[in-house]
C-alpha positions as CSV (number, residue, x, y, z in Angstrom):
1,M,71.2,36.4,-14.1
2,A,68.3,36.7,-11.8
3,A,65.6,34.1,-11.7
4,I,62.0,35.5,-11.9
5,S,59.2,33.4,-10.5
6,R,55.6,34.4,-11.5
7,A,52.1,33.6,-10.4
8,D,48.7,34.9,-11.3
9,A,45.8,35.7,-9.1
10,V,42.2,36.5,-10.1
11,W,39.7,37.9,-7.5
12,N,35.9,38.3,-7.9
13,G,33.7,40.3,-5.5
14,D,34.4,42.1,-2.3
15,L,36.9,41.0,0.4
16,T,34.6,39.0,2.7
17,S,32.2,37.3,0.3
18,G,34.3,37.2,-2.8
19,S,36.7,34.5,-3.9
20,G,39.6,34.0,-6.3
21,R,42.2,31.7,-7.5
22,V,46.0,31.6,-7.8
23,K,48.2,29.7,-10.2
24,P,51.9,29.5,-10.7
25,A,53.2,30.3,-14.2
26,S,55.4,27.2,-14.0
27,G,52.4,24.9,-14.1
28,A,53.9,23.0,-11.1
29,F,50.4,22.8,-9.7
30,D,46.9,23.5,-10.8
31,E,45.2,26.7,-9.9
32,L,44.2,26.9,-6.2
33,P,41.0,28.6,-4.9
34,V,41.4,31.4,-2.3
35,S,38.9,33.3,-0.1
36,W,38.8,35.6,2.9
37,A,37.4,32.7,5.0
38,S,40.3,30.5,4.1
39,R,42.6,33.3,5.2
40,A,41.0,34.4,8.5
41,E,38.9,31.4,9.6
42,S,39.3,27.9,8.3
43,Q,40.6,26.6,5.0
44,H,38.0,23.9,4.0
45,G,39.7,23.1,0.7
46,K,40.8,26.6,-0.2
47,T,44.3,28.1,0.4
48,S,45.4,31.5,1.5
49,P,48.4,33.8,0.9
50,E,49.8,32.8,4.3
51,E,49.5,29.1,3.5
52,L,51.4,29.7,0.2
53,L,54.0,31.7,2.1
54,A,54.3,28.8,4.6
55,A,55.0,26.4,1.8
56,A,57.6,28.7,0.2
57,H,59.3,29.3,3.6
58,A,59.4,25.6,4.5
59,A,60.9,24.7,1.1
60,C,63.4,27.6,1.2
61,F,64.6,26.8,4.7
62,S,64.9,23.1,3.9
63,M,67.1,23.9,0.9
64,A,69.3,26.3,2.8
65,F,69.6,23.9,5.8
66,S,70.5,21.0,3.5
67,N,73.1,23.1,1.8
68,G,74.7,24.2,5.1
69,L,74.7,20.7,6.4
70,S,76.3,19.3,3.2
71,K,78.9,22.1,3.1
72,A,79.8,21.1,6.7
73,G,80.5,17.6,5.6
74,H,77.3,15.9,6.7
75,K,75.1,13.5,4.8
76,V,71.5,14.6,4.9
77,N,69.0,11.7,4.9
78,E,65.9,13.8,5.4
79,L,64.7,17.1,6.6
80,N,61.0,17.4,7.5
81,T,60.1,21.1,7.8
82,N,56.8,22.7,8.8
83,A,56.3,26.5,8.6
84,A,53.4,27.9,10.6
85,V,52.5,31.5,9.5
86,T,50.4,33.5,12.0
87,F,48.0,35.9,10.4
88,V,46.0,38.4,12.6
89,P,43.1,40.1,10.7
90,G,43.6,43.8,10.8
91,T,47.3,43.5,11.7
92,G,48.8,41.1,9.2
93,I,51.4,38.4,9.4
94,T,52.9,38.5,12.8
95,S,55.2,35.4,13.0
96,V,56.5,32.3,11.3
97,T,57.6,29.3,13.3
98,L,59.8,26.9,11.4
99,T,59.8,23.4,12.9
100,V,62.3,20.9,11.5
101,R,63.1,17.3,12.2
102,G,66.2,16.0,10.6
103,R,68.0,12.7,10.1
104,V,71.6,13.6,9.3
105,D,74.6,11.3,9.5
106,G,77.6,12.2,11.7
107,I,76.4,15.3,13.4
108,H,76.0,16.3,17.1
109,D,72.9,18.2,18.2
110,A,74.8,21.4,19.0
111,E,76.1,21.7,15.4
112,F,72.7,20.7,14.0
113,Q,71.1,23.6,16.1
114,K,73.8,26.0,14.9
115,L,73.4,25.2,11.2
116,A,69.6,25.3,11.6
117,A,69.7,28.8,13.0
118,E,72.1,29.9,10.2
119,A,69.6,28.5,7.6
120,K,66.7,30.3,9.3
121,E,68.6,33.6,9.1
122,G,70.0,33.0,5.6
123,C,67.3,31.6,3.4
124,P,65.9,34.1,1.0
125,V,62.4,34.0,2.3
126,S,63.6,34.6,5.9
127,K,65.6,37.5,4.6
128,A,62.6,39.0,2.9
129,L,60.6,38.7,6.2
130,H,63.4,39.8,8.5
131,G,62.5,42.9,10.6
132,N,58.8,42.6,9.7
133,V,57.8,39.2,11.2
134,D,58.9,37.4,14.3
135,L,60.9,34.3,13.0
136,K,61.1,31.3,15.4
137,L,62.8,28.0,15.0
138,E,62.4,24.6,16.6
139,A,64.9,22.0,15.4
140,R,65.1,18.4,16.4
141,L,67.8,15.9,15.4
142,E,66.4,12.4,15.1
143,S,68.3,9.1,14.8
């Protein structure tokens, strides 16, 4: 059975001077304010669709990478992932750079890099973006 995730958005006013809010149906977090300025300029306490996408992609990648590492027989101590989504007004989302630092027992860097690349390609958010957005990866194994 498919899992369906839902969120609601409300927008008031025009694009550049209006504002809105988003809220997940799960109640996992309170509603968040959004605005054009938070999307195209600076966030100042408001979020953007791209920031929410970055959060989703960082979580999705971390879960996929952890699964790949575990299936390969490695104990994952911690994966710290950052997703940087580049938005160009008038063009849209052009790239996502995933940066992960990991502490994993019993693994060599070459295997860590290979499994990170597989997770980048295989996580559902990456798959949804594939062919539309330049996906980049920087992976660093820490001791």
